[in-house]
C-alpha positions as CSV (number, residue, x, y, z in Angstrom):
1,M,54.6,22.4,61.3
2,A,53.7,18.9,60.5
3,L,55.2,15.6,61.2
4,F,56.9,14.0,57.8
5,G,54.3,11.4,56.7
6,S,51.5,12.6,58.6
7,K,47.7,13.7,56.8
8,N,45.1,15.7,58.0
9,K,41.9,13.7,57.6
10,T,38.3,14.8,57.5
11,E,35.9,11.9,58.7
12,T,32.4,11.6,57.8
13,K,30.0,8.9,59.2
14,T,26.7,8.0,57.7
15,N,24.3,8.2,60.1
16,V,22.7,4.5,60.7
17,V,19.2,4.4,61.2
18,R,18.3,1.5,64.0
19,P,15.2,-0.5,63.0
20,T,12.2,1.7,63.4
21,V,8.2,0.6,63.4
22,V,6.0,2.3,61.9
23,R,2.1,2.0,60.5
24,T,1.3,4.1,57.4
25,Q,-1.0,4.6,54.8
26,N,2.3,5.6,52.4
27,V,5.4,3.8,53.0
28,A,7.0,6.1,50.2
29,K,6.3,9.1,52.2
30,E,7.2,7.9,55.5
31,I,10.7,6.4,54.4
32,F,11.2,10.1,53.2
33,A,10.7,11.8,55.9
34,I,13.1,8.8,58.3
35,A,15.3,9.8,55.7
36,K,15.2,13.4,56.1
37,S,15.2,13.6,59.7
38,Y,18.5,11.6,59.6
39,N,20.1,13.7,56.2
40,I,20.5,10.7,54.7
41,K,19.3,9.7,51.1
42,P,15.9,7.5,51.1
43,E,17.8,4.9,48.9
44,L,20.3,3.9,52.1
45,L,17.4,2.7,53.7
46,D,15.4,-0.8,53.4
47,F,12.0,-2.0,55.1
48,N,9.8,-5.2,56.0
49,I,6.4,-5.4,56.0
50,L,5.3,-6.7,59.5
51,D,1.6,-6.3,58.9
52,I,-1.2,-5.1,56.2
53,Q,-4.4,-4.1,57.4
54,T,-7.1,-3.8,54.5
55,Y,-10.6,-1.4,55.5
56,T,-13.4,-1.1,53.5
57,S,-16.2,1.9,54.0
58,M,-19.7,2.3,52.3
59,N,-20.1,6.1,52.7
60,D,-22.1,8.5,50.3
61,G,-20.3,11.6,51.7
62,T,-23.0,12.5,53.6
63,K,-21.5,11.5,57.0
64,E,-18.2,10.6,58.5
65,M,-16.4,7.8,57.3
66,D,-16.6,4.4,59.0
67,W,-13.8,2.3,58.3
68,E,-14.1,-1.7,58.9
69,E,-11.1,-4.1,58.7
70,I,-11.4,-7.2,57.0
71,S,-9.5,-10.3,57.3
72,T,-6.8,-11.3,54.8
73,S,-9.3,-14.7,53.6
74,E,-11.8,-11.6,52.3
75,L,-9.2,-9.6,50.1
76,Y,-9.7,-11.7,47.1
77,E,-13.6,-11.6,47.6
78,L,-13.1,-7.8,46.8
79,D,-12.8,-8.5,43.2
80,D,-16.7,-8.0,42.9
81,E,-17.3,-5.8,39.7
82,T,-20.2,-4.9,41.5
83,A,-18.7,-3.5,44.9
84,L,-15.7,-2.3,43.8
85,L,-17.4,0.0,40.8
86,N,-20.1,1.0,43.8
87,P,-18.5,5.0,43.5
88,F,-19.6,4.9,47.6
89,F,-17.4,1.8,47.9
90,H,-14.0,3.2,49.5
91,I,-10.7,0.8,50.1
92,R,-7.4,1.8,51.8
93,Q,-5.0,-0.2,53.2
94,T,-2.2,0.7,56.5
95,Y,0.9,-1.2,56.6
96,E,3.3,-2.2,59.7
97,I,6.8,-1.9,58.7
98,E,10.0,-2.0,59.6
99,I,12.6,0.7,58.3
100,F,16.2,0.6,58.9
101,S,19.6,1.3,57.2
102,K,21.2,-0.8,54.5
103,S,24.4,-2.8,55.4
104,K,27.0,-1.8,52.8
105,N,27.8,-5.8,53.1
106,Q,24.0,-6.6,53.0
107,E,23.4,-9.6,50.1
108,N,21.1,-12.3,50.0
109,E,20.2,-14.5,47.1
110,L,18.3,-12.2,45.0
111,S,20.7,-9.3,45.5
112,N,21.5,-9.6,41.9
113,F,17.5,-9.7,40.7
114,H,17.1,-6.3,39.7
115,V,13.2,-5.4,39.3
116,V,11.2,-2.0,38.8
117,V,7.5,-2.0,39.4
118,G,5.3,0.2,37.1
119,A,1.7,1.1,35.9
120,N,0.2,2.5,32.5
121,A,-1.4,5.8,32.8
122,T,-5.0,4.8,35.0
123,K,-2.6,2.5,37.0
124,C,-5.4,-0.3,36.5
125,K,-2.5,-2.6,35.3
126,V,1.0,-3.2,37.2
127,Y,4.1,-4.7,35.6
128,M,7.2,-6.1,36.8
129,S,10.1,-4.8,34.7
130,I,13.1,-7.4,35.3
131,K,16.3,-5.8,33.8
132,E,18.6,-7.1,31.6
133,G,21.6,-9.2,33.2
134,S,19.4,-9.9,36.0
135,S,19.8,-13.6,37.7
136,F,19.4,-15.5,40.5
137,S,19.6,-19.3,41.5
138,Y,17.0,-21.7,43.0
139,Y,16.9,-22.3,46.7
140,R,14.4,-23.1,49.0
141,R,12.8,-20.4,50.2
142,V,13.0,-18.4,46.8
143,E,9.2,-18.7,45.9
144,H,8.5,-17.1,49.4
145,D,11.2,-14.0,48.7
146,L,10.6,-13.3,45.6
147,R,6.8,-12.7,46.7
148,T,8.1,-10.5,49.5
149,L,10.3,-8.7,46.9
150,I,7.3,-8.0,44.8
151,D,4.9,-7.1,47.9
152,K,7.6,-4.6,49.1
153,K,8.0,-2.8,45.4
154,K,4.1,-2.8,45.2
155,V,3.6,-0.9,48.8
156,R,6.5,1.3,47.9
157,A,4.5,2.3,44.4
158,G,1.2,2.9,46.2
159,I,-0.4,-0.2,44.9
160,L,-2.5,-2.4,47.1
161,V,-1.2,-6.2,48.1
162,N,-3.6,-8.8,48.0
163,I,-6.3,-7.7,46.1
164,F,-6.4,-7.2,41.8
165,D,-3.1,-9.7,42.1
166,E,-4.2,-12.9,41.4
167,M,-1.6,-13.4,38.9
168,V,1.4,-12.9,41.1
169,D,1.5,-16.6,42.7
170,E,1.7,-18.1,38.8
171,V,4.4,-15.6,38.2
172,T,6.4,-16.4,41.6
173,S,5.8,-20.1,40.9
174,R,6.8,-20.2,37.5
175,L,10.0,-18.6,38.4
176,S,10.8,-20.6,41.5
177,A,10.2,-23.6,39.2
178,T,12.6,-22.4,36.0
179,A,15.1,-21.7,38.6
180,R,14.7,-25.5,40.0
181,V,14.8,-26.5,36.7
182,E,17.5,-24.8,35.0
183,E,19.6,-24.0,38.9
184,K,19.9,-20.5,37.6
185,I,17.8,-18.1,35.8
186,E,19.6,-15.3,33.6
187,Y,18.2,-12.8,31.6
188,K,19.7,-11.6,28.4
189,Q,17.1,-9.1,27.9
190,K,14.2,-7.3,29.5
191,E,11.2,-8.9,30.6
192,T,7.8,-7.3,31.5
193,L,5.2,-9.3,33.3
194,L,1.6,-8.6,34.8
195,I,1.3,-8.5,38.7
196,A,-1.9,-6.5,39.0
197,E,-4.8,-5.8,37.0
198,S,-7.9,-3.9,38.2
199,F,-10.7,-2.6,36.6
200,E,-10.1,-0.3,33.8
201,P,-12.5,2.6,32.9
202,T,-14.1,3.4,29.6
203,E,-12.8,6.7,28.2
204,T,-16.2,9.1,27.6
205,R,-16.4,9.8,23.9
206,H,-17.6,13.5,22.8
207,D,-19.1,14.2,20.1
208,A,-17.6,15.0,16.5
209,L,-18.9,16.0,13.0
210,I,-16.5,14.0,10.4
211,L,-16.6,15.5,6.6
212,H,-15.6,12.5,5.2
213,Y,-16.2,13.6,1.6
214,E,-12.8,16.0,2.3
215,N,-10.7,13.3,2.3
216,Q,-9.1,15.0,5.1
217,Q,-5.6,13.5,5.8
218,E,-2.8,14.2,8.2
219,I,0.1,16.5,7.0
220,D,3.4,16.4,8.4
221,E,6.4,18.2,7.8
222,N,7.9,16.4,5.2
223,T,4.3,16.3,3.0
224,K,4.4,18.5,-0.2
225,I,1.5,20.9,-0.1
226,D,-0.5,21.3,-3.3
227,Y,-1.7,24.8,-3.4
228,A,-3.2,24.8,-6.6
229,S,-6.1,21.9,-5.0
230,R,-8.3,23.7,-3.0
231,G,-11.3,21.4,-3.4
232,F,-13.8,23.8,-6.0
233,I,-15.6,20.6,-6.0
234,R,-15.8,17.4,-3.9
235,G,-16.6,14.4,-6.5
236,V,-18.1,11.5,-4.2
237,K,-19.4,8.0,-5.7
238,K,-23.1,6.1,-4.8
239,D,-22.9,4.9,-1.4
240,E,-19.7,6.8,-0.3
241,L,-19.9,7.4,3.4
242,L,-20.0,11.4,2.9
243,I,-20.6,12.7,6.5
244,E,-20.6,11.2,10.1
245,Y,-22.4,12.6,13.2
246,I,-20.3,10.7,15.8
247,K,-22.7,10.7,19.1
248,P,-21.6,11.2,22.5
249,K,-21.3,8.3,25.0
250,L,-20.7,8.5,28.8
251,G,-17.6,6.4,29.9
252,K,-17.6,3.6,32.0
253,P,-16.1,4.3,35.6
254,G,-13.3,2.0,37.0
255,R,-11.3,1.2,39.7
256,N,-7.4,1.3,39.5
257,C,-4.5,-0.7,41.9
258,R,-4.3,2.1,44.1
259,G,-8.0,1.6,44.7
260,E,-8.8,4.8,43.6
261,Y,-12.6,5.0,42.0
262,M,-12.7,6.5,38.2
263,Q,-15.4,8.2,37.5
264,P,-16.2,8.9,33.6
265,A,-15.7,12.7,32.2
266,E,-19.2,13.9,31.0
267,P,-19.4,13.8,27.3
268,I,-19.1,17.5,25.7
269,I,-21.6,18.2,23.3
270,N,-20.4,20.5,20.6
271,H,-21.4,19.1,16.8
272,E,-24.5,18.4,16.5
273,P,-25.8,18.4,12.8
274,T,-27.6,21.7,12.2
275,F,-27.8,21.0,8.4
276,K,-30.3,19.2,6.4
277,V,-29.6,16.7,3.3
278,D,-31.2,16.5,-0.2
279,D,-33.1,13.2,0.7
280,A,-33.3,12.0,-3.1
281,T,-29.6,12.1,-3.5
282,I,-28.5,11.5,0.0
283,K,-29.6,8.8,2.6
284,T,-29.4,9.3,6.4
285,V,-28.8,5.6,8.3
286,D,-29.2,6.4,12.4
287,T,-27.7,3.7,14.6
288,N,-26.8,3.7,18.3
289,E,-23.1,4.9,17.7
290,S,-23.8,7.4,14.8
291,I,-25.4,9.5,12.0
292,Q,-24.4,8.7,8.7
293,Y,-25.2,10.1,5.5
294,I,-24.4,8.3,2.3
295,A,-24.4,9.3,-1.2
296,R,-27.2,7.3,-3.4
297,E,-25.6,8.3,-6.7
298,N,-22.2,9.4,-8.5
299,G,-21.3,13.1,-8.6
300,Y,-19.9,15.9,-6.4
301,I,-21.3,17.3,-3.0
302,A,-22.6,20.8,-2.6
303,L,-24.1,22.7,0.2
304,E,-26.5,25.3,-0.8
305,S,-27.9,27.1,2.0
306,D,-27.8,24.4,4.9
307,T,-28.9,21.9,2.9
308,Y,-26.1,18.9,1.5
309,I,-26.6,18.3,-2.4
310,I,-25.4,15.7,-5.1
311,K,-24.9,17.4,-8.3
312,S,-23.5,16.2,-11.4
313,N,-23.8,19.4,-13.8
314,V,-21.5,22.3,-12.9
315,D,-20.9,25.8,-14.7
316,V,-17.5,27.7,-14.1
317,G,-16.5,31.2,-15.8
318,E,-12.7,29.6,-15.6
319,I,-10.3,27.1,-14.1
320,S,-7.7,28.9,-12.4
321,F,-5.1,28.9,-9.4
322,K,-7.1,32.5,-8.5
323,T,-10.6,30.6,-8.9
324,T,-11.4,27.5,-8.2
325,G,-7.8,25.6,-8.2
326,S,-7.5,21.9,-9.7
327,I,-10.6,19.8,-9.8
328,S,-10.3,16.5,-9.8
329,S,-13.2,14.3,-8.9
330,G,-12.5,11.1,-10.8
331,L,-13.8,9.8,-14.2
332,D,-15.9,7.7,-12.8
333,S,-17.9,10.1,-10.8
334,D,-20.5,11.7,-13.8
335,V,-19.3,15.1,-12.9
336,N,-19.7,17.4,-16.2
337,I,-17.7,20.7,-16.2
338,N,-19.0,23.6,-18.7
339,V,-16.0,26.2,-18.4
340,K,-17.8,29.5,-20.4
341,E,-14.7,31.6,-20.9
342,V,-14.6,32.3,-24.5
343,D,-12.4,35.4,-24.3
344,A,-9.4,34.9,-27.4
345,V,-6.9,36.4,-24.9
346,K,-7.3,34.2,-21.8
347,D,-7.2,31.0,-20.5
348,A,-11.0,29.3,-19.6
349,I,-8.1,26.7,-17.8
350,G,-5.2,28.6,-16.9
351,S,-1.8,27.4,-16.1
352,G,-0.7,24.4,-14.7
353,M,-4.3,23.3,-13.8
354,L,-5.1,19.7,-13.5
355,V,-8.9,18.6,-14.6
356,E,-10.1,15.3,-13.9
357,V,-14.0,15.0,-14.6
358,S,-16.3,12.1,-16.3
359,E,-17.1,15.0,-19.3
360,I,-15.8,18.6,-19.7
361,E,-16.6,21.2,-22.3
362,V,-14.3,24.3,-22.6
363,E,-15.9,27.0,-24.1
364,G,-12.3,28.9,-24.9
365,N,-8.9,28.0,-24.3
366,V,-6.7,25.2,-22.3
367,G,-3.4,27.4,-20.8
368,S,-0.1,26.0,-20.6
369,N,1.0,22.9,-18.9
370,A,-2.9,22.4,-17.8
371,K,-4.0,18.9,-17.6
372,V,-7.3,18.3,-18.9
373,I,-8.7,14.1,-18.2
374,A,-12.0,12.8,-19.1
375,L,-13.9,10.1,-20.8
376,K,-15.5,13.3,-23.0
377,A,-13.6,16.4,-23.9
378,I,-14.8,19.5,-26.0
379,V,-12.5,22.3,-26.3
380,G,-14.0,25.2,-28.4
381,G,-10.7,27.5,-28.1
382,Q,-7.5,26.2,-29.1
383,T,-4.6,24.5,-26.7
384,H,-1.4,25.8,-25.7
385,A,2.0,23.7,-27.0
386,T,2.4,22.1,-23.2
387,A,-1.2,21.1,-22.8
388,L,-2.7,17.7,-22.4
389,I,-6.1,16.3,-23.2
390,K,-6.4,13.0,-22.9
391,A,-10.1,11.3,-23.0
392,D,-11.5,8.3,-24.7
393,T,-13.6,10.9,-27.0
394,I,-11.7,14.1,-27.7
395,D,-13.1,17.0,-30.2
396,I,-10.9,20.3,-30.4
397,N,-10.7,23.2,-32.3
398,V,-7.3,24.7,-32.6
399,H,-4.7,21.9,-31.3
400,K,-1.1,22.8,-30.7
401,G,-0.8,20.4,-27.4
402,K,-0.9,16.6,-26.8
403,A,-4.3,14.9,-27.5
404,V,-4.6,10.9,-26.0
405,G,-7.9,9.2,-26.6
406,K,-9.6,6.7,-28.6
407,S,-11.8,9.1,-30.9
408,V,-10.2,12.3,-31.5
409,R,-11.2,14.9,-34.4
410,V,-9.3,18.3,-34.3
411,T,-10.4,21.2,-36.5
412,R,-7.3,22.5,-36.8
413,L,-3.6,20.5,-35.9
414,E,-1.1,23.1,-35.5
415,H,2.2,21.2,-34.8
416,G,0.3,19.3,-32.3
417,E,0.6,16.0,-31.1
418,I,-2.3,13.3,-31.5
419,I,-2.0,9.4,-29.8
420,A,-5.8,7.7,-30.6
421,E,-7.2,4.6,-32.5
422,N,-9.3,7.1,-35.0
423,A,-7.9,10.6,-35.8
424,D,-10.1,12.4,-37.9
425,I,-8.4,16.3,-38.7
426,G,-9.8,18.9,-40.5
427,Q,-6.9,21.2,-41.6
428,A,-3.2,19.9,-40.7
429,L,-0.6,22.2,-40.3
430,G,2.3,20.6,-38.8
431,G,2.2,17.9,-36.5
432,H,2.6,14.4,-34.9
433,I,-0.2,12.1,-35.4
434,K,-0.5,8.1,-34.3
435,A,-3.6,6.1,-34.8
436,K,-4.6,2.7,-36.0
437,E,-6.6,4.9,-38.5
438,I,-6.2,8.6,-39.9
439,D,-8.5,10.8,-42.0
440,I,-7.2,14.1,-42.7
441,E,-9.6,16.5,-44.5
442,I,-6.5,18.8,-45.5
443,C,-3.2,18.2,-45.3
444,A,-0.3,21.2,-45.5
445,S,3.1,20.9,-44.9
446,H,5.8,19.2,-42.3
447,V,3.3,16.6,-41.0
448,K,4.1,13.2,-39.5
449,A,1.3,11.3,-39.5
450,T,1.9,7.2,-38.5
451,A,-0.9,4.7,-39.2
452,V,-1.7,0.5,-38.2
453,N,-4.4,0.1,-40.8
454,S,-4.6,3.7,-43.1
455,I,-4.2,6.9,-44.0
456,I,-6.5,8.8,-45.8
457,I,-5.6,12.7,-47.5
458,K,-8.9,14.0,-48.8
459,K,-6.7,17.4,-50.0
460,L,-3.0,17.7,-50.3
461,Q,-1.5,21.5,-50.2
462,G,1.8,21.1,-48.9
463,S,5.2,19.0,-48.7
464,E,7.7,17.8,-47.0
465,N,5.1,15.4,-45.0
466,T,6.0,11.5,-43.9
467,F,3.0,8.8,-44.1
468,T,4.0,5.9,-42.4
469,I,2.4,2.7,-42.1
470,D,4.0,0.5,-38.8
471,P,2.4,-2.1,-36.9
472,L,3.9,-1.1,-33.6
473,I,2.9,2.3,-33.3
474,N,1.8,1.9,-29.5
475,Q,4.3,0.7,-26.4
476,E,2.6,-2.4,-25.6
477,A,2.8,-3.8,-29.0
478,K,6.6,-2.8,-28.8
479,K,6.8,-4.7,-25.8
480,G,5.2,-7.4,-26.7
481,L,7.1,-8.0,-29.9
482,I,10.4,-7.4,-27.5
483,K,8.7,-9.9,-24.9
484,N,8.2,-12.3,-27.8
485,Q,11.9,-12.2,-29.4
486,E,13.3,-12.9,-25.5
487,M,11.5,-15.5,-25.7
488,L,12.5,-17.3,-29.2
489,N,16.1,-16.6,-28.2
490,S,16.2,-18.1,-24.9
491,L,14.1,-21.0,-26.9
492,Q,16.9,-21.2,-29.3
493,E,19.1,-21.5,-26.5
494,D,17.6,-24.3,-24.5
495,M,17.2,-26.4,-28.0
496,K,20.9,-25.6,-28.7
497,E,21.7,-27.4,-25.3
498,L,19.4,-30.4,-25.3
499,S,20.5,-31.1,-29.0
500,K,24.2,-31.7,-27.4
501,E,22.9,-33.6,-24.5
502,I,20.3,-36.0,-27.0
503,K,23.9,-36.1,-29.5
504,K,25.6,-37.2,-26.2
505,Y,23.3,-39.8,-24.8
506,T,22.8,-41.3,-28.4
507,I,26.3,-41.9,-28.8
508,I,26.6,-43.6,-25.4
509,I,23.3,-45.9,-25.8
510,K,24.8,-47.1,-29.7
511,E,28.4,-47.7,-28.2
512,G,26.9,-49.8,-25.2
513,S,24.4,-51.5,-26.7
514,A,25.9,-54.6,-27.6
515,A,27.1,-55.4,-23.8
516,F,23.7,-54.3,-22.9
517,L,21.6,-56.8,-24.6
518,D,24.2,-59.3,-23.5
519,I,23.7,-58.4,-20.0
520,K,19.9,-58.4,-20.4
521,K,20.3,-62.2,-22.2
522,R,22.2,-63.3,-19.3
523,L,20.1,-62.0,-16.7
524,L,17.2,-63.6,-18.2
525,H,19.0,-67.0,-18.1
526,Y,19.8,-66.0,-14.0
527,K,16.2,-65.5,-13.3
528,K,14.6,-68.9,-15.6
529,N,16.8,-70.9,-13.5
530,G,16.0,-69.1,-10.5
531,V,20.1,-68.2,-9.6
532,K,20.7,-64.9,-8.0
533,M,21.5,-62.4,-10.3
534,P,25.2,-60.9,-10.1
535,E,24.9,-57.3,-8.2
536,S,27.5,-55.7,-10.8
537,F,24.9,-56.8,-13.6
538,V,21.7,-55.4,-12.1
539,K,23.5,-52.6,-11.6
540,K,25.0,-52.0,-15.3
541,Y,21.6,-53.0,-16.4
542,K,19.6,-50.3,-14.6
543,Q,22.6,-47.5,-15.4
544,F,21.5,-48.2,-19.1
545,V,17.9,-48.2,-18.7
546,E,18.6,-45.0,-16.8
547,V,20.4,-43.6,-19.7
548,Q,17.5,-44.6,-22.3
549,E,14.8,-43.1,-20.4
550,R,17.1,-39.8,-20.0
551,L,17.5,-39.4,-23.6
552,D,13.6,-40.3,-24.3
553,R,13.0,-37.1,-21.3
554,L,15.4,-35.1,-23.7
555,K,13.7,-35.9,-27.1
556,K,10.2,-35.0,-25.6
557,E,11.6,-31.6,-24.3
558,Y,13.3,-31.0,-27.0
559,D,10.3,-31.7,-29.2
560,L,8.2,-29.3,-26.7
561,K,10.6,-26.2,-27.2
562,K,10.4,-26.9,-31.1
563,D,6.5,-26.5,-30.8
564,Q,6.7,-23.3,-28.7
565,Y,9.6,-21.7,-31.1
566,E,7.5,-22.2,-33.7
567,L,4.3,-20.6,-31.6
568,H,6.4,-17.7,-30.8
569,T,7.6,-17.4,-34.7
570,T,4.2,-17.3,-36.0
571,K,3.3,-14.7,-32.9
572,T,6.0,-12.4,-34.7
573,S,4.4,-12.2,-38.2
574,A,0.6,-11.5,-36.2
575,F,2.9,-8.3,-35.2
576,Q,2.7,-6.6,-38.2
577,H,-1.4,-6.6,-37.9
578,D,-2.0,-7.9,-41.9
579,I,0.4,-4.7,-43.2
580,M,-0.5,-6.3,-46.8
581,D,-3.8,-4.8,-46.6
582,S,-2.9,-1.7,-44.7
583,R,-3.4,1.8,-47.1
584,I,-1.9,4.9,-47.5
585,I,-4.6,6.7,-49.6
586,N,-4.3,10.6,-51.1
587,R,-7.6,11.8,-53.0
588,D,-5.7,14.7,-54.7
589,R,-2.5,15.4,-56.3
590,W,0.5,15.0,-55.1
591,V,2.7,18.4,-54.2
592,G,6.2,19.1,-52.9
593,Y,8.4,16.5,-51.7
594,N,6.8,13.8,-49.5
595,E,7.5,10.2,-48.6
596,I,5.1,7.3,-47.5
597,R,6.6,4.2,-45.4
598,F,6.1,1.1,-44.3
599,K,7.7,-0.7,-41.7
600,L,7.9,-4.9,-41.4
601,V,8.1,-6.3,-38.1
602,D,9.3,-9.6,-40.0
603,P,11.8,-9.3,-41.3
604,P,12.5,-6.3,-39.4
605,I,13.1,-3.7,-42.1
606,E,11.7,-0.1,-43.4
607,L,10.7,0.4,-46.9
608,V,10.3,4.0,-48.2
609,Y,9.0,5.3,-51.2
610,K,9.0,8.8,-52.7
611,P,6.0,9.9,-55.1
612,K,6.7,12.1,-57.8
613,E,5.3,15.9,-57.9
614,N,2.0,16.1,-59.6
615,S,1.6,12.3,-59.9
616,T,-1.8,11.3,-59.5
617,E,-1.1,7.8,-57.9
618,R,-3.7,7.9,-55.2
619,I,-3.9,4.1,-53.2
620,F,-0.5,2.4,-51.8
621,G,0.2,-0.7,-50.6
622,L,3.0,-3.1,-49.9
623,V,3.4,-5.9,-52.1
624,E,5.5,-9.2,-52.3
625,V,7.4,-9.4,-55.2
626,E,9.6,-12.5,-54.4
627,E,9.6,-14.7,-51.6
628,G,10.7,-13.0,-48.4
629,E,10.9,-9.4,-50.2
630,Y,8.5,-6.5,-50.3
631,E,7.9,-3.1,-52.0
632,I,5.5,-0.4,-51.8
633,R,3.2,0.0,-55.2
634,A,0.6,2.7,-56.2
635,L,-2.4,-0.1,-56.4
636,S,-5.2,0.7,-58.9
637,E,-8.7,1.7,-57.7
638,K,-10.0,-0.9,-60.0
639,N,-8.1,-3.6,-58.3
640,E,-9.2,-2.3,-55.2
641,D,-13.0,-2.1,-56.0
642,D,-12.3,-5.6,-57.4
643,S,-11.2,-6.9,-54.2
644,D,-13.8,-5.6,-52.4
645,D,-16.7,-7.4,-54.8
646,E,-15.0,-10.6,-54.1
647,E,-14.8,-10.4,-50.3
648,E,-18.5,-9.2,-50.8
649,S,-19.3,-12.1,-53.0
650,E,-17.6,-14.6,-50.3
């Protein structure tokens, strides 16, 4: 039975390695071996470098290696590219070290200077990384001890000492000098210093074939893939780099900071061009680095048999998800497409397709949610209600969707939408039209036509139509008017504030004029008689002069704001685009209920006129009956002709 207060103890005593001297080419391996033999961790051992011996040999592998020791003074002569990049040159170091156990109480001046030595992948650049929180104070042998610390870290990592490391002396000298000036160096953040640099090899370049015209992009997991766009044609532009063959190139050898020779790999050749190009449309530029194939003209690139060629015209049966996918070559690509499908129950351009080319002629229909963008577009069939046609020049047979362009011609408008500069409609069966000038051959019912300059109807067959003259039908004009009005409001506020300031300073000057004249008179008297002027008089005089100058500046600023206000007021009127000359003309008899509207900008009012049933009034315009008061009136053709004659005579 154990006595009261006694304990059972099992004592473990760490094995102590007495100082052991060894010669080795691999310090880390030697330390690990000794630690293993003593059954302790390598981290518990330390070592001192007693001697370093460097050996070189020139051997091509046909005979036994013959090593020759070189002296320390000859080491830096090894930094010679010719010798070190010779594959038959060999170098190694042998270290005489003393290994011993670390003492638990082992402390030195650099105990809190925590560093790690690491290298890049090729081991051609070696860095010393100083950990955050490290510190050391200056003492007499600090520079020597820093060098010793770095050398120990290097040999343990298998890095050659006194070769490739000319910068170490500068590093230790700078650290020592800084410590001497500041007494103590403290690292608030990690710092990395280069302590060895050898000859980095140049990587061998394997051959490659790059198809630039495909515009290949790396797709990450967050990128939305457009499966409808499969690149049926690849639009290209003149002088665009289409294809590039990168020629193989053998890399340059190197030698790392462990002394190992680094032989570059032989280039792999797998992509030599086997195709031809059409010299008339594609030029070939052969350089030392690559062969480049460059477009001589706009169009799209095609591979016919084994020959690349640039073409401009392409015929397709249909454009759909199943066949071509969306086609986008750009408006300035000079690509012209002719879509041949004419079956009335099929879509020549399928649902959801996007087509962007220079010119397109669709012999059939344009399907739902399809979008056609071009400089010139012709549709021989009909457009779906959700289809969009956007081009400078547009010609559509039956239009139910949306058309945006400069000159738009529609044979039959069936509740579709047109936004243009000039709109020419054969037959309008409902729909919205916005343009500067609108011409309608036959107008049925439920048509809303809005123009800037004129609306001309040759034959009216229906009712419930609205014909409007509006100078602000496009968004740019509306934005311009809003911006102009905001500027007018701002100028009004500025003028109001300036007027208050001018009134205030005018009163100050008026009330102080007598006193100012008296002070001025006295100052002139003092100056004439050579008497020093009182400081208080001079100060009051300057204050009054500053008030006068301030008032002058305010008046000039007010006049400037007033001029700007008048200018922007004139601009507001200009937004009406000569609305007094705008006309709505019906060459036929009025049928049913229809409305004529004129929207003024200044004043901002909308006038409405309802032609009577069976009325033969043809030409309608805006008339100013009194200053600032307007009304829509039917104008006689004689007056219109007379005004034309006057213009011609002028």
